[in-house]
C-alpha positions in Angstrom: 21.4 -27.0 47.7 17.8 -27.4 46.1 16.9 -23.3 46.3 20.5 -23.0 44.5 19.3 -25.5 41.7 16.2 -23.3 41.7 18.3 -19.9 41.6 20.5 -21.5 39.2 17.4 -22.4 36.7 15.8 -19.1 37.0 19.2 -17.5 36.1 19.6 -19.8 33.2 16.0 -18.8 32.2 16.4 -14.8 32.1 19.7 -15.0 30.1 18.7 -17.4 27.5 18.4 -16.1 24.7 15.0 -15.0 23.5 13.5 -14.2 27.0 11.9 -10.8 27.4 12.4 -8.8 31.1 8.9 -8.7 32.5 9.0 -4.9 32.8 9.1 -4.8 29.3 6.0 -6.5 28.9 3.8 -3.7 30.0 4.9 -1.0 27.1 4.4 -4.0 25.1 0.8 -4.6 26.1 0.0 -0.9 25.7 1.4 -0.6 22.4 -0.6 -3.6 21.3 -3.4 -1.8 22.8 -2.7 1.5 21.2 -2.8 -0.6 17.8 -5.7 -2.8 18.3 -8.2 -0.7 20.6 -9.4 2.1 18.0 -10.2 -0.7 15.6 -12.4 -2.7 18.0 -14.2 0.5 19.1 -14.3 1.5 15.6 -16.4 -2.0 14.8 -17.9 -1.7 18.1 -19.7 1.6 16.4 -20.8 -0.1 13.1 -25.0 -1.2 13.4 -25.5 -4.5 11.8 -29.3 -3.4 11.3 -28.0 -0.4 8.6 -24.7 -1.1 7.8 -25.8 -2.4 4.2 -28.4 0.4 3.9 -25.7 2.9 4.8 -22.6 1.0 2.5 -25.5 0.9 -0.6 -26.8 4.4 -0.2 -26.4 6.5 -3.3 -23.5 8.9 -1.8 -21.5 6.1 -0.3 -22.1 4.0 -3.8 -21.0 6.5 -5.8 -17.5 6.9 -3.4 -16.8 3.1 -3.5 -17.4 2.4 -7.0 -15.1 5.7 -7.5 -12.3 4.3 -4.9 -13.0 1.1 -6.7 -12.4 2.1 -10.4 -9.1 4.6 -9.4 -7.5 2.0 -7.1 -7.6 -0.9 -10.2 -6.3 1.8 -12.6 -3.9 2.9 -10.3 -2.6 -0.8 -9.4 -2.5 -1.5 -13.1 -0.6 1.5 -13.5 1.8 0.2 -11.1 2.4 -2.8 -12.3 3.1 -1.1 -15.9 5.7 1.4 -14.6 7.0 -1.0 -11.5 7.7 -4.2 -13.0 10.8 -2.6 -15.2 11.4 -0.4 -12.6 12.0 -3.5 -9.9 14.1 -5.2 -12.5 16.2 -2.2 -12.9 16.8 -2.2 -9.3 17.3 -5.8 -8.7 20.0 -6.2 -11.6 22.0 -2.9 -11.2 25.0 -2.8 -9.3 25.0 -2.2 -5.6 25.4 1.5 -5.3 23.0 1.9 -8.5 20.6 -0.1 -6.6 21.0 1.7 -3.4 20.3 5.1 -5.0 17.1 3.7 -6.9 16.2 2.5 -3.9 16.0 5.2 -1.5 14.2 7.0 -4.8 11.6 4.5 -4.7 10.6 4.7 -0.9 10.4 8.7 -0.5 6.8 8.3 -1.0 6.7 5.7 1.9 8.1 8.3 4.2 7.0 11.8 2.5 3.9 13.2 4.1 0.9 12.9 1.7 0.2 16.3 1.2 3.6 17.4 0.2 3.3 14.4 -2.3 -0.2 16.3 -3.5 2.0 19.6 -3.2 4.6 17.9 -5.5 2.1 16.9 -8.2 0.2 20.0 -8.5 3.6 21.9 -9.4 4.4 19.6 -11.8 0.6 19.1 -13.5 -0.8 22.4 -12.5 -1.4 25.4 -14.9 1.8 26.4 -14.2 3.8 23.4 -13.8 6.4 21.8 -15.7 4.1 19.6 -17.4 0.8 21.2 -16.7 2.1 24.4 -18.9 2.4 22.1 -21.9 -0.7 20.0 -21.4 -2.7 23.0 -21.1 -1.5 24.3 -24.5 -3.0 21.1 -25.9 -6.3 21.6 -24.2 -5.5 19.0 -21.3 -6.4 19.6 -17.6 -5.1 17.3 -15.0 -6.2 18.3 -11.6 -9.2 18.2 -10.0 -10.0 15.1 -12.3 -10.7 11.6 -12.0 -7.3 11.4 -13.9 -5.9 13.2 -11.2 -6.9 10.8 -8.4 -5.3 8.0 -10.0 -1.9 9.8 -10.5 -2.3 10.5 -6.9 -3.0 6.8 -6.2 -0.1 5.5 -8.4 2.5 8.0 -6.4 1.7 6.9 -3.1 1.5 3.0 -4.0 4.1 2.5 -6.4 7.0 1.8 -4.0 4.8 -1.2 -2.6 4.8 -3.3 -5.7 8.7 -2.0 -6.4 10.0 -3.2 -3.2 8.0 -6.0 -3.2 8.8 -7.6 -6.4 12.6 -6.2 -6.3 13.2 -8.2 -3.1 12.0 -11.1 -4.6 13.9 -11.0 -7.9 16.7 -10.6 -5.7 16.0 -13.5 -3.7 15.7 -15.6 -6.9 19.2 -14.6 -8.3 19.9 -14.5 -12.1 21.2 -18.1 -11.8 18.3 -19.5 -13.7 17.7 -16.7 -16.0 21.6 -17.5 -17.2 21.0 -21.1 -17.7 18.0 -20.4 -19.9 20.1 -18.0 -21.8 22.9 -20.7 -22.2 19.8 -23.1 -23.5 19.3 -20.5 -26.4 16.3 -18.6 -25.1 15.9 -15.0 -25.9 15.6 -12.1 -23.5 12.0 -12.0 -23.5 11.2 -15.6 -23.3 13.9 -15.7 -20.1 11.5 -12.5 -18.7 8.2 -14.1 -19.1 9.0 -17.7 -18.8 11.7 -17.7 -16.2 12.2 -14.4 -14.1 8.4 -13.0 -13.7 7.1 -16.7 -12.9 10.1 -17.2 -10.0 9.2 -13.8 -8.8 5.5 -14.2 -8.9 5.1 -14.4 -4.7 6.8 -11.0 -4.6 4.9 -9.6 -7.7 1.5 -10.8 -5.9 2.1 -9.6 -2.8 3.1 -6.1 -4.0 0.4 -5.8 -6.2 -2.2 -6.5 -3.2 -0.1 -3.9 -1.1 -0.3 -1.4 -4.1 -4.0 -1.8 -4.4 -4.8 -1.7 -0.8 -2.7 1.3 -0.4 -4.5 2.8 -3.6 -7.9 2.3 -2.4 -7.3 3.9 1.0 -5.2 7.0 -0.2 -6.2 10.4 1.2 -3.9 13.2 1.7 -2.4 13.0 -2.2 -5.6 13.2 -3.5 -7.6 15.4 -1.4 -4.8 18.1 -2.5 -4.4 17.2 -6.3 -7.8 16.3 -7.1 -10.1 17.7 -4.6 -13.2 16.5 -3.2 -16.2 16.5 -6.2 -18.7 13.7 -5.5 -19.1 11.4 -8.6 -15.6 13.0 -9.7 -12.6 12.7 -7.3 -14.3 11.9 -4.0 -13.1 8.6 -2.7 -14.3 6.7 0.3 -11.4 8.1 2.5 -12.3 11.9 1.4 -16.0 10.4 2.1 -15.7 9.5 5.2 -13.5 12.9 5.7 -16.3 15.0 4.7 -19.1 13.1 6.7 -17.2 14.1 9.9 -16.9 17.6 9.3 -20.8 17.6 9.0 -21.3 17.3 5.3 -21.9 14.6 2.6 -22.7 11.2 3.6 -24.2 10.6 7.1 -21.9 9.6 10.1 -23.1 6.1 9.9 -22.2 5.7 6.6 -18.6 6.6 7.2 -18.3 4.1 10.1 -19.5 1.8 7.6 -17.1 2.7 4.9 -14.1 2.9 7.5 -15.2 -0.9 8.1 -14.8 -1.6 4.6 -11.7 -0.2 4.2 -10.6 -1.9 7.6 -11.5 -5.5 6.3 -9.6 -4.4 3.0 -6.5 -3.9 4.7 -7.0 -7.1 7.0 -7.7 -9.2 3.9 -4.5 -7.7 1.8 -2.3 -8.4 4.9 -3.9 -12.0 4.7 -3.3 -12.6 1.2 0.1 -11.4 1.2 0.9 -14.0 3.9 -0.3 -16.6 2.1 1.8 -15.8 -1.2 4.6 -15.4 0.7 7.3 -18.0 0.7 6.6 -20.3 3.7 3.7 -18.1 4.7 1.0 -21.0 4.1 2.8 -23.0 6.9 
């Protein structure tokens, strides 16, 4: 009798919603290990005695300073371009929003090298814009400006999608109420719409900065790898492991710095997400 009850209890537990069969735990643990163990191995290669000297060496300092400058510039560009785009998508009809959202998502799934090729075809000497800019004496590829453009290209979707989701969640009810009370469009935008969507804007900005800081593929192809001009931290790391540029110890230290930045970005996004602090 008791055995039947126990068997019934086990059956009920296995059939309960949320129960994970034990056979699935093995690939789950392997998948988690695949994500975590390489990062632990990276941290384990850092030499505490030399990490500060590695990060502050002249070569690493130049790559770090350039990365911060270009990532901040790209983030500012993403805010200027992304906020209007997110507003447009959020307030568009269902079909138009779906099309615009799909276009914005393309850089997320596009191989970064392909993005670099596309930017070269646009801004290169024979490109659509490059030819006109060349006539005016303006050259974009393989300059610091090219780094900012490449970072903006890959980071913009993060801000747009985060802000657009926040705008859709808040709806247009408060805007309609403010309009009924006599507020103008710009006043509604800056006093109602954007403050309500601030969590999405902040989260998107943080993700945008982190993505720009870690950009490699499009930058390498479109901007090159010139130390002090276009060599950001990811490019310095790549160069070091190919036997040139900064030492491998410095490359490991820079890799750790990028890892810390990514973790900090995720924590900030979680903190600013509604209910994330709980």
